Structures are given as C-alpha cells and as structure tokens.
C-alpha positions as CSV (number, residue, x, y, z in Angstrom):
1,M,7.6,2.1,-10.1
2,E,8.5,3.9,-6.9
3,K,10.3,2.0,-4.2
4,I,9.2,2.5,-0.6
5,Q,11.9,1.5,1.9
6,I,10.9,0.2,5.3
7,D,13.1,-0.6,8.2
8,T,10.7,-2.8,10.0
9,E,9.5,-6.3,9.2
10,Y,6.2,-5.1,7.5
11,I,4.1,-2.1,6.9
12,K,0.3,-2.2,6.8
13,L,-1.4,-1.3,3.5
14,D,-3.3,1.7,4.8
15,S,-0.1,3.0,6.4
16,L,1.8,2.6,3.1
17,L,-0.7,4.6,1.2
18,K,-0.4,7.4,3.6
19,F,3.3,7.2,3.8
20,A,3.7,7.3,0.1
21,A,1.2,10.4,0.1
22,L,-1.3,8.6,-2.2
23,V,-4.0,9.5,0.2
24,A,-4.3,12.3,2.7
25,T,-6.0,10.6,5.7
26,G,-6.5,7.1,7.3
27,G,-10.2,7.5,6.4
28,E,-9.5,8.0,2.7
29,A,-7.1,5.0,2.8
30,K,-9.8,2.9,4.4
31,Y,-12.3,4.1,1.7
32,V,-10.1,3.4,-1.3
33,I,-9.1,0.0,0.0
34,S,-12.7,-1.2,0.9
35,E,-13.9,0.0,-2.5
36,G,-11.5,-2.4,-4.1
37,M,-9.3,0.3,-5.7
38,V,-6.0,-1.1,-4.6
39,E,-4.1,-4.1,-5.9
40,V,-1.5,-6.0,-3.9
41,N,0.8,-8.3,-6.1
42,G,-1.7,-8.1,-8.9
43,E,-4.9,-8.9,-6.9
44,I,-7.5,-6.6,-5.5
45,C,-7.1,-6.4,-1.8
46,T,-9.9,-5.1,0.6
47,Q,-7.9,-5.6,3.8
48,R,-6.6,-2.3,5.0
49,G,-4.4,-4.1,7.7
50,K,-2.8,-6.3,5.1
51,K,0.9,-6.8,6.1
52,L,3.2,-5.9,3.2
53,R,6.7,-7.1,3.3
54,P,9.8,-6.3,1.0
55,G,9.0,-7.5,-2.4
56,D,5.3,-6.8,-2.3
57,K,3.9,-4.6,-5.0
58,V,1.0,-2.3,-4.7
59,R,-1.0,-0.4,-7.5
60,F,-3.5,2.4,-6.8
61,E,-4.8,4.4,-9.7
62,R,-1.7,5.2,-11.9
63,F,0.8,4.7,-9.2
64,E,2.9,1.5,-8.6
65,L,4.8,1.0,-5.5
66,E,7.3,-1.7,-4.4
67,V,8.2,-2.4,-0.7
68,T,11.9,-2.7,-0.2
69,Q,14.0,-3.3,3.0
70,A,16.1,-0.2,4.1
C-alpha cells in the first residue's frame, strides 16, 4: 500500500488519482470514478469530489493508497 501525504485538511478523490499518477487527466479520473472503478474505504465511490482525509484508503485496479498527514 502506497502512502500519499497531504498537508491540507483533505484532498478530493479525483485530485488524489491524478496526484498519485494513476490517471493522466481530470477527464480520465472523472470516467473511472463515475464507472464505479474506484473504492474508498472498501466501498465503491462514484463521487469525484469526495473529500479524503488522513486514514482513508483508496483502491483502483491493483493499486492501494492510504492518505496520511504530512
């Protein structure tokens, strides 16, 4: 599991996917999220603006990320 450090209160799901280089563009992030291809804390999430805070876990394809505080 890769840890993604943020220095803000939260990061939005689409921004996290771009920041972690799991998708190349915002449009691609919107597509994979709206198609139900992303899980947040073990549940499919279709909200691209979902606010992720430290401790949240994201799974996309074979990648697993955990949001941590910097």
